[in-house]
N, C-alpha and C positions, 0 to 999 in steps of 0.2 A: 536547190541549185542556186549558185551565186549569180549576180549580174554578169560577171566576166564569163562564166560558163555558158550563158545564154546568148552571147554575141556570135555573130557570123564571123567567118575568117576575115572578110573585108572590114567589118566594124572593128574587130580587134586590131587589125593593122592600122586603121585610122586613129584609134585610141593611142596606140603605142607611138605613132608619129607625132601626134599632138602633145602627148606627155613628154616626149623627147625635147620638143621645142620649149615647152613650159619649164622643164627642169633646167635647161640651159639658161633661161632668162631669170627664173625666180628660185632656182635651187638653193641659193644661200639664205632665202627668207622663209620658204615653206617646203615641206616634204609632202609630195603628192602621193596619196595612196591610190593604187590602180582601181581597187574596188569602189572606193568613194567617188573617184573621178568618173568611172564608168557609170555609176549610179546617177551622178549629177546630170550627165548628158544623154544616157540611154535609158535611165529609169524614169525620166519625166513622163507622166501620163499624156502630156500634150506634145511630146517631142517631134521634131522633124526627123525624117527617115535617116538623113546623114547630117549630123550637126557640125561636122568639122570641114572647113575648107582649107586646104594646105597647098602651098607652092613649094617648088624645088629649086635648088642651086647646087650645081656640081653633083648631081645625083644624091643630094642630101635634103631632108625636109628643112625648109627655110622659113616660110611665113605661115602663120596660123590666124584664122579668124573663126571663132565658134559661135553657134547660134542656139538659143533656147526657145523651144516652141511654147506659145501661149495662146489663150483664147480670149478674144475681146468681144463683149456683148454691147452692141449699139442698137437701141430701140428693138430689143428682143431678137435681133439677128446675131448669130454666133459666127465670128470670123476667126480664121487662123492667122496668127501674127508671130513673127520671129523677132527675138531680141538679140542684138549683137553683144557678145561677151568674149572674154579670153582672147584678146588680140596680142600677138607676140611675134617677134622676128629673131631668129637665131643669130648670135654674134657674128658668125662668118658671112652672113648675107645682108647685113644692115646697109642702108643707104641706097638700096636698089629697087625700092618700091614694092617689096613683097607684101606688106600689110595691105596696101591698096589692091594688089593683084588678087590676094586671097579673098578680100571682102567683095570685090567686084565679081569674082568667079561664082561666089555663092548667089549673089543678087541676080546675075544673068541666068544662072541655071535653076533658080527657084521656081518650082511649079506648085508648091504646097501652100504658101502663105499669101494672104491678101496684100500685106506690106510688111516692112521691117521697121522696127523702132530701135532707138539707141540712147544711151546716157553717156555721151562721149567725154573723154578727158581733154585737156588742153592740146594734146598732140593730135588726137584723131578728129577733133571738132572741125578745124578748117578743111581737112581732107573730105570729110563727109559733106560739108557744105559745097565743096567743089564738085562732088558727085551729083549734086542736085537735091540733096536732103534739105529739109526745112525745119527750123525750130518751131515747135508748136507752143511751148510754154516754158517759163523758167520755174523749176521746182525748188521748193524751200524745205529746210529742215528746221523744225521747232524744238527747242530745248527747255527743260524746266528743272532747276536744281532742287532736289529733295533733301540732300544733306551735303551742302557745298563744302563745308569746312572739313568734314571727314573724308570727302571725295578727294580733296587736294592734299591734305596734310596727314591723313590716316586717322584711325579711331583713337581717341584718348579722352580723358575727362573733360578737358577744355573744349575740344571740338564737339563732343556730345552735348555739352551745355549750349554752345553756340547754335548747333543744328536744331536742338529742341526749340530754342527761341525763334529760329527762322521758320520752322514748321508751324509754330503757333501763330505766326504773322500771316503766312500765305500758303497753308497746306491744302492738299487735295482731300485731306481727311475731315473736312468740316461738314460732311453729309453722311448720313447712315441710310441703309435700305429701308423702304417702307415696311409697314407691318405685314404686308402681303408679299414681300419680296425676299429672295435668298441670293446672296452674293458669295461665290466660292472661287478659290484659287486652286488650279490643277497643275502640278508639275508634269512634264513630259519625261517618259523613261529615257535613259541614256542609250545612245546607239551602241556603246561599248558592251552593253548587257545582252545584245542580240546575238543569235547564232548566224554567223555570216554565210554558212553553207546552205542555209534555207532562207535567204534574205527576203524573197518575195512574200513568203508566208509570215516571216517575222515582222515585216513592216506593219502588219495589222495590230501589233502590240503598241504602236505609237498611239496614245490615247488622244482622240479628237472628241471633246465632250459635247459637241453639237453635231447634228445630223445634216446630211446634204439637203434634205427637205427644208430644214430650218434655215440653212444658209441661203437657199434659193428664195425663201419667203422674205428674209431680211433685205436681200438685194433686189427684190422684184421691182421696186419703184425707181431704181437707179437707171437713168437713161443710157449711160455709157460707163462701163467698168470692165475690169479684167475678171475672168471667171475664177471663183473660189470653190474648191471641193475638198472633201476629206482626204482624197488621194493626193491632191496637190500639197496639202499641209504635211502629210506623212512623208512625201518625197522631200520636202524642204527640211524636215527634221533629219532625214536619213543621210543627206550629203553634208550635214554640218555636225559631225560626230562629237566634237568637243564642246558644243554649244548647249547651254542650258535654256530650255524654253518653258514658258509658263502661260496658262490660259486664265483669264478672268471672265467669269460667266455670271450674268444676272438673269434670274428667272422669277416668275411668280411662284407662289407656294403650290400652285396646281401644276407647275412644270412648264408653263409657256415661256419660251425664250424671249427676253426683252433686249438683250445685247451681249456682245462678247468682245474681248480684246486678246491679242496674242503678243507676247514679247519674248526677246532673248536677251541674255546678259553678255556684255563685252567688258573685259578687264581694261581699265584705263586709270592713269594716275595712281592714287592709293586705294581705289575702290572699283565699283562696277557702274558702267552705263547700262541703263535699261532701255533697250531699243524696242519701241512699240511697232511691231511689224504690221499688224492688222487690227482693225476695230470697226464695229458697225452696230447700229441700233435699229429697232423697229420704229422708233419715234419719228414723226413727221414735223412736229413743232420744235423750233430751235431751243426753246427753254428746256423742253423735256430731253432733247438730245444732249444738251449741256449737262443736265443732271445725271443722265445715265453714263456719259463719258467720264464725268468726275468720279462716279462710283466705281466704274470699271478700272480706271487708272489708279484709284486709291489702293487697290489690292497689290499693286506693283511697288508702292512707295518704299517699303522696307527692303526691297531686293537690291537697291543700289543708291548711289548718291546723286545721280543725274539721269533724267529721263529725256529721251529723244524720240520724236515722231518724224521719220524721214519721208521725203517725196510727197510734199503737199503743195498744191496750187494755192498761193496766198489769197487769191480772190474768191475762193469757194467757201462754202459753209464750214469746211474743215478749219480754214484759217481763222474764221470768226470764232469758232468754238475754242480752239487752242489758245487764242489770245485771251479769251474770257477765263480760261483755266490757269492763267499766269505763265503759259508757255511764251517763249520769245523766238522770233525769227532769227536763226543763227546763220543765215546766208549772207555773209558780209562781203564776200569777194568772189569773182568768177573762178571756177575750177579749184576752189579750196577743198577742204575736207567735207564740206557740206554744200548741198545745192547743186544746180547745174541745169543745162537745157535738156528737155526731152525733144528729140528730133525724129522725123519720120521720112521714109524713102519717098522718092519723087512720084511713085505710082499710088501713094495714099490719097484717097478721095475724101477722107474724113477729118481733115485738119481742123476745120471749124468746130466740129462736134467734139473732137478730142480736147479742146480747150476746157470743156466742162467735165471731162472724164475724171472718175475717182482714181487718182494715180497711185494710191498706196500699193506697195508690195510688188510693183512690176519689175524691180531690180532683182537679179538672181540672188544677191547677197541677203536681201530681206524679203524674199518671196515675191 
């Protein structure tokens, strides 16, 4: 049974109304597949019961604010959190405050989540501040060119020579696994290969080469982070059907997990950007973390010409490690393509703790 077939009548109605608004606003840029959009919002293992908040104008759906459910772990306590996504107002209703009305209606009616988080754009940021939301931290995006000449100008004899010289100067490939270690790259099966009529069963085919027990063990020492599970990873893969994902996994020869990284590819310029969605190691020592991250990322180096790690607090160990690996902070201006504030609703009591949260992958676009 498909996700659409499993929806109640009210859920299907909300989905159609939300898609109607989205198609009016973004129809020239994207084509929304009902099955994929339903899976994004109703297939989420941590979803809120009703992810869409919709306002009306002249008996027509007008404003949309959607929310994705997430789980935050702070000091071993699991909290339900909602992230604001998909804000849009139909052309016929603009200038009448519908985005604000839809957002506030969800916030006031929310009984499921401890608080709401957001990564606002330049339009929604001042509104959310006006509602009483607070900026917790400014998040950074780090980039590392692996084949800059080919990425910008395309592959050719000259660009290959230039990129080879660049890699020789500051490549991530200057380390090899130890004698007792194994490093592997795992591609994820394409969503287009699945049987959509049996989607819930088919999602199990999305390979996650690490177990939930291993994920929990690696994250056990993190005081504040968003929950990672195999079901969440599969859900991420399933609502990004045209995106290619890859795992990099480091184990001892006896099979013990030492660290993992997950990336997807995004077509840009003349090549691909490698977006590193998630990574974690068992190491406690910074030098060992650095070594393992270098190994994990090295498996991605041939996939594209530019690597990016989004949503990193510059002051954490992540920032320290990425700088040591020749990544550079690409957050040059507010509300550009990279970087931005993480904000929390006024009822959040954990602002101070969230400053040290491991922020990676909280955005719906990168898990």
